[in-house]
C-alpha positions, 0 to 999 in steps of 0.5 A: 269337708264343708257345709252345703253352699247356697248360690243366689240366681236372679233374672232381670231386664227381660228383652225382646218382649219377654216379661218376668213375674209382675208383667214388666221387663225389669221385674226381678225373679230369684231362686236358690241353687243349693250345692250338697257336700257329698265328700262323705257318703254317710253325710254330715250331721249338724244343728240346723241353727247356731242359735235357737232364740224363738222359744218363750218359757211359757211355751213349755218346751223348745224343739231342736232340729238336727240335720243329715246332709250331703249323704245318706249311706249307712245307719247313723247315730249321734248323741245330744246333750244340754248343759247349763249356760246362763239358764240353770236346771231345774230352775229354768229348763230340764236338762236332757240327753239322748240319741238320734238315729237315721236309717240308711238312705234316710236324711229327714231331720230329726228333733228333740225337745228341751222342757222349759220351766215358767219360773215366776222370776223376771230374769230376762233371756237365759241360755242353754248350751247344746252339744252333739257327740259320739257320731257313729256309722253302722254302730262304729265311731265316725268322727267325720260324721259330724259337721261344723255345727256340733254346738249350738245355743238355746235362748229362752226368752223370759215370759215372766212380767212384773205386770201393770197396775191400775185403778179397778174402776174409771171413777168412784162415788162415795156418800159424804157420810159413808165413812171410809171408802175402799179403793182397789188397785189391780195388777194385770199382765204379769204377776212375777216379782215384787213391785210397788206404786205410790198413791195419793188423794189430791184436792179437786173441788173437795177440800182436804181436812174439810171434805175428806181426810188427806191420804198417800202411801205405797202399795207393795204387790208381792209375787202372785198378788193381784190387787191391793186396796187403800182407804180414803176417809169421808168427812160429813158436814151439815152444810148443803154444799152439793157434790165435790170431787177429789183426784186419785192418782197412782205414781212412781211405779217400781218395777211395775208399769202403770196401766189405765186408768191411773188417774180417776176421780172420786165423787163425794155425794152431799147427803144434805142435798140428796137426803138419801136414807139407808135403803133408798134407791141409789140416785147415782145408778141410772135404772136401765130400760129392759124390755123383759124380766130379769131372773139373775144378777151377778157382780163382774169380777176383774183379777178376782176382785168385784169391779162394780159392774153388774151382770143382768140375765133373764128373758129380755131382748134389749137394754136401753134399746140395744139388742142384748138377747137375754144377757147384758152388763151395766157399768157402775152407773147403770149404763149399758156396758157396750164392751160386753156383747154376747151377740145372738146370746141364748135362745131361751131364758137364762135363770142363773149366773155365776162369775169366776174369779178370772171374770168368765161368766157361767150361765144356766137356764132353759136354753139349747143354744148360745151364740148359735152353738149347742149348749143345753142349759149351761154355758161359759162366756169370756169377759167380753161376752163371747162363748168360751169353747174351753168350757164344753158341757157336751150334750149338757142337761136334758132340762132346764138349769135353775141354779149355779154355784161356784166352789173354791176350787172353781168346779161348778155345782148346778141344780135344776129339773134335769135327770141326765147331764151329758147322758149321765144320770144325775137327777137335779144336781151335778157337779162339773169340772172346770172344763164342763165335764161331769165330775164323776166323784160327785154322785147324789144317787137318786137325787132329790124327788123334785126340781132344784131351785137353789144351791149353796156350798158349805165349806167344811171345817177341819176336824181332829180327833184326839 
């Protein structure tokens, strides 16, 4: 009894005017000749591999293949089982067992699946032992049915990561008389485990103790935490000494990686030089040149935290002479954010916007298409402006949507002048699930007797009766 064997065949150095693939006499052509072991008519059952190591715990399951080769006479069966290696059930995977069968004349490989658990722990690769046993032919035990690969190893690749931390903005500005300035540090590309990073405020042209209060410390991110903040105190003076800067730095991460940016400038705006009273126009924000009306404004979010960038929507075609069909995003200083590009955008006015915690943008209005795709009255876009196909409202609203509100559970309340949504009667107001389908548990009946232009969500307080 032995495994099927392979022989490599090679053609090279063609002569007499013959040519091999590639057109030259010295081109190499190869093939494989497989010699099947037929010493046992029912064949041999084996794992297809000694080690299965391509699966990540984020995949949800690993598929294990078992082969029958060298014969296929008679009905054959074998049991399979998983056993803990360095991976433990049910922390890392779910133990499984069962029976694989082949009809007489069949030798198609059979598979079973091992459920994998994304456990939120940064543990590195872990192993599961795989076992084949109890081989049978025509229901009778047959030890010779098993080949040499009756045991194998599944390597579960760890998909959890501590992540990387960075400042939420590429630069910050604060008024000299603004008191405490809050600086946000965000965590991305992983939220597993606990990590820390040092922060510090270092002098540039601003002087510690004169223009700002020196500060430094450690930010600790616990499992699942996406952002942390620290504060820098501004010191107001009566001198007209112009704008000054200090440097904010992240350093010495533990477990975490440093993302970009980890070194940014904080500009202190001199209130004596600019003399900006509260409520006056912010001179640090450059008014964008928009060639049509703006109907809605929203703040962009990154990892559940507003990052200062501004979404504008309405009935315009360009922003700062750059094509932006009815939708654009501005940087914190008012300059067009070119990393957000909705392409052909909406084919009608956008009247409402709402930004989800993950940065995805909901838009509502009197359009019928977004990015040349049918979207009646409502659509969702990714943080870079592309249409999000995971949110599909079907036939959508049969008339314009004027208001959007996100509930804490990420469901969407939409108001407008529609009577049906996705062919379901919902006069004036509808609630959508996170994938864009109508939430049938919310039904306002005959609804309002006119168009809905504003919607607000009120959180209900828990009430207890005695």
